[in-house]
N, C-alpha and C positions, 0 to 999 in steps of 0.2 A: 622027725622034721624039726629043725630048730626054728627059733623065733624069726630069724631073718628070712627064712624060706616061706613063711606064711604070707598069705594074701594080706596086703595092708588093711583092707576093709575088715577082714576077719579079726586081725589084731586089734583094731579100734573097737569093734563091736564086743569083744570079750569083756571089756571093763564097763560097758554101758549098761546093759540090762541086768540089774541085780535082782529084778523081780517084775512081775506082770503089772500092767496098768492098774488092775484092781487092787493089788497089794500096795502100789504106790499111793493110790487114792486113800486107802485105809490109813496108811502111815501119815499122810498129810493131814487128814482129818484128826487123827489122834494127836499129832504134834500141835495142831491149832488149838485143840481143846486143852492140852496140858501146859501149853506155853502162853496162855492168854494173859496171865499175870506176870509181869516182869520179875525175874529172879526167883520165882517160886519153884520152878522145876530144878534150877541149879541148887537152890537151898535144900530141896528134898534129896537130890542126887548126892551132894556132899555129906549130908547127914547119913544117908544109907551107906556111903563109902566108908566113912570114918567109924561107923558103928560096926561094920563088917571087918574092917582092917584098921584098927586104931594106929598101928605103926606107920601107916601111910600119911597120917596127918603131918608128920615132920617134913614131908616133901613139899608142903604147901605154905604160902605166906600166912601170917597171922590174920591179916585183913583180906578176906576172900572176895570183897565187893567187886573189884576189877576182874578177877578171875571168873566169877560167876557170869559176868556180862560176856566175857570171851567165850565161855563154855556154851552159853545159849546161842550166841551168834554163830559159832562153829557148827552146832547141831542144826540150826536153821539153814545154814549154807548147804549142808549135806542133804537135808530134806528137799530143798529147792532143786538140787542136782541129781535126784534119784534116777532120772532117765539116762544120765551119762556121768556116772561117778568117776569115769576115767579122767575127766577134766580136773579132778581134785587130787589125783594120784601123787603128783610131784609135791604138792603142798602137804599132803598127809605123810608122805615119806619124810619130808623135812621136819614135820611135827614129831615124828617118831624119834628122829635124831635129838631134838630138843628134850624129849622125855628121857632119853638116856642120860643127858647131862643133868637133868633134874633128879635122877636116881631111880627112875622107873625100871622095873624088871619085866621080862615077858609074862611071867605068871600074874603080874598085877593087872594085866589086860582082862583076864577072866573075872577078877574081883570087880573091876570097873564096869564090865559088861553087865554083870549080875546086879550091881548097885543101880545102874541106869535103868534096867528093866524094872526093878522094884520101885524106883522113883516114879517112872511113867505109869506103872500099874496103879500105884497108890493115888495118883492124881486123875486117873481115868474113870469115867462113869460108865464106860462101855467096853471094858476089857474082855477079850476073848483069847482062847488058845491060839487062834488064827492070827490075831494081832500080835501076840507075843512072838510067834514064829517070824512075823514080818519084821518086828523090831530086832530080833536076834540076827536076822539076815542082814539088815541095814547096818547094825553095829559091827558085824564081821567085815562088811565092806569098808568100814572106816578103820578098823583095827589092823586088818591084814597089811595094807600099805604102810601103816605106822610101824608095825613090827618089821616089815621089810627094810624100811629106812634105818631102823635101829640096828638091824642085823648087818646091813652093808657098812654102816658107820663102825660097828664093832670089828668087823672083818678088816676094814681099812686101818684101824688102830693096831690090830694084830699084825698086819703086814708091815706097818711102820716099825713096830717093835722088833719084828723078826729081822728087818733090814738095818736096824740101828747097831752100828759097830762100836758105839761109845762104851758098851759094857765089857768090852774085851781088854 
């Protein structure tokens, strides 16, 4: 069955419930705890990221202040929309395209995921394996559409190149 043949309600609900209400509550509580001090989570995250992958530092501006604010606001937006992350799909795909332009590669998403989990874990006073699984699931819900956007953009560039007759 192709996507067009699916019930519209079924298509809409596929992107909505990334987790149970209990998991969403745990994530929200965790996020409130680790984001209570402005820029602290972002500072921890970027420290973890650049420690794990120093080569990625060159993809970022020297002054991270503005980017840290954007990072925390974006993460807060996702946490607020856990019931229906499908409302963020288009924006996340667009963000994936931007990351291609900034030099991000698909494998970088794994490094980012792990750095974010380490940053949250280090700021949490009540970390559990269950909470880690919740965060991994939420991060995957963010990364998947970003990677889809990046892939579609890359495919469009390939199509453009294949159709470009100027090389003949």
